[in-house]
N, C-alpha and C positions, 0 to 999 in steps of 0.2 A: 488736764488740770495739775498745776502744782499745789504742794502745802508748803508751809514753814512753820517751825516752833522755833520761839525766841526766848531767851532767858537772859537778865541783866541783874547782876548786884549793884544798885544805886542808890541805896540808901532810904530810909523811912518816909521822909518828906516828898522825894520824887517819886516815889512809889505812888503816894496818895495822888498828887498832882496829876501825874499820866494816866492813872488809872480813870480819872474823873474825864479824863479827856478821850476816852475810849471810843465814845460815839461819833469821833471825827473819821475814823475807819471808814464808815458807811458812804463818806463821799471820796475816796480813794477811787481812782481809776483802773480796772482790772481786778478789783477784789470782789470776789464771790461772797465771802464770808470771812469775818475775823473777829477777835474779842482780846483786847486788852485784860489781863486779870492779876488777883492776886494768886501765890503759890503756898504751898503746904507739901511738907514731907507725906509721903504715902506711909502705912503704918496701922497697927492693930488698935491704935487710941481711938475712942468713942468720937472725939471732937479733936479733929485735924488741928495743929498750930500753926498758923501761918510763920512761913519762912519771913523772918526780918529783914526788911530792905531788899527784897529780889522780887522782881516784876516778871511777868509771864506774857506772853502772846502766842496765840496761833491763829491761822490764816489759809485759806483756800484761794489760789489765784488763777486767772484765766491764762497764763502764761508765766515764764522767766523773766520777760521784758517787764512786765507790770510789777514784779517784786522788785528788779533792780531800780525801778522808777520810784517806787515807794522809798526804799533806802537809801536812795541819793537826795530826796527833795523833801520827804514829809517830817514835820516836827516831832512827831510822835516816834518815826525811826530814829532820830538822832539821840533819843534817849536810850534806844536798844544798842546803838553801835558800838557802845563799851564792852557789850558782852559778847553773845553768839547765838548760831542757830543753825538749825538743822532744815535741810532741804530734802522735800519727800515725794514720793509717787503714789495717791490713795489708788489703791487696788480694790478693796473689797468694802462694803457698808453693810452692816445687819442693822435692821431699825429703820429709822428715816430722819431727817432733818431737815426741814423745808428749804433752807438755802443752797443744799448740797444736791448737785443733779448726779444720780448713780449712773447714767450715761455718758457722762463726762469723765468717769474714773478710768484709770488706766488696764493695762492688761490683768486679769486678776490670778494669773498663772505664778506663783513664786517657790522658787526652789526650797525643800526643806532646810539646806543648809547655808542659804544667804540671811544675813541681817533682817530684823523686822521691827516696827514701831506699830505701836496701837494707841488710839485716841478713843476714849469713852466720853459723851456727851449726854447730860440730862439736864431738862427743865423742872426743877423738885416740885412736888406737890407739898405744900407744907405739912399738910396731915399727915402725910406720909416719912416726915423727916425721920422719927427716932425708928423705924422700921429700916429706913435707908443706910442711917449711920451704923447701924448693927452689922446689918448684911455686908455693906462695904468695909466696915473694920476688919472683919474676918477674913473677906478676899484679900484686903490689901495685906494682912499678916501673912497670908499663904503666900502673895506673891512675892515678896521679900526674902522668904523661905526657897524660893525655886532657884536651882541652878542656874538657869538661862538668863535671868535677869540681869540686864546691864546697868539701868539707869530708870528712873522714876521721879514725878512729881506729879503733886495735883495741881489743877487750876480751879478759881472760882471767881464769880462774881455775884457777892451775896445780894438779894438772899434768893436765888432762883439758881443760877448757873451752876452746876457741879461738872468736874470733867477731871479725867486722869489720862497721864501718859507716861507711857512705857516704852523703852528700848529693849531689845531681845537680842541674844547673840546670835540665834537662828530662828528660824519660821517655824522649825518642828519644837525648839524649846517653848515657843509662846504659844502653841497647840498643845502641848502637853499639860500645859498650866490651865488653860481653857476646858480642857478636856478631863482635868481632875487626876492626872496622873501622881500628884503627890498629895493629893487631899481635894475635898467636895465642895469647900467654901465657896468658891467661883460659881460652879455649877447651883449650888443653894441660892446665892444672890440673883443668879439668872432664872431660876425656878419661882423665888419668891415674886420677881418683877412680875413674872408672867402671871401670876394667878391675882397680883392685884398690884397694879404699876406703882412704883415710886415717881414717875416722872409724866409731865404731860406729854414730854417730847422725848425722846432717846434714841441714841444710835453708838454702834461700835464701828470703828474706821480702822482698817489694815492699811501700812504702807510699806513700802519698799525704800530703804533708806539711798538717797541720792549723794547726799556730803555735808559737810559741816564748815560754816564759815565761821572765822573767829577763834579764841581760844578756850576749849571746852573743859580746861582743866578743873576748872570750879566745879563741874558734875562729876563726882567720882565714878568710875566706872567705865565712862564713854571711850576713854583712852584704848580700851580693849579692840573697841572698832576701828581704830585709824588706820590699820594696815587694809582693812575691805572699803574704807571710804577715800584712800589715797587718791589723788588724781580726779576725782569725782567733782 
């Protein structure tokens, strides 16, 4: 299985138009699961502010050929052509997501020193929104202070789908954040969700970075990983 995460700065009108067409992804050959989303900067704010004019997409593919065919011919893909995307190999899932088969993941073994990325997915229970927003704001604020974080963004399709995507300098740095080496906000959020779930479905997915396509200069920090991704 291959995954991809796409970002493009295309203006508010095109964001709304393309986001409405996101359901067309269900008919794309070779696509296991994908979402076209609004984006927002992660941070300690209780209510994240959408990034004006920026559109996001994440997707899980049966093969690299399926992704290439999508990029070459799909109308939704044409919107993202002016941006850039990361190609990723899912290596681990915690929790569960109906459209993602754990048996199709790649090798879970990742070196502590290699770059890593993480995607969180949740179908929010409306009654739990206040609890979720408080816990998420604290965890996101801590992530931004973590020395190994390279880049991050939030994804959303209101009112239910909430997601975060983050890229880390090393797998060890990501693990340090998750395990609370620099503060317990993430562990507190995990514990609160375990006691009374925020979401109807939820998953944490870890990735190995395979390469970047396009110009990632609009996403500050990612250039730190260019040597590691060169030639990928």
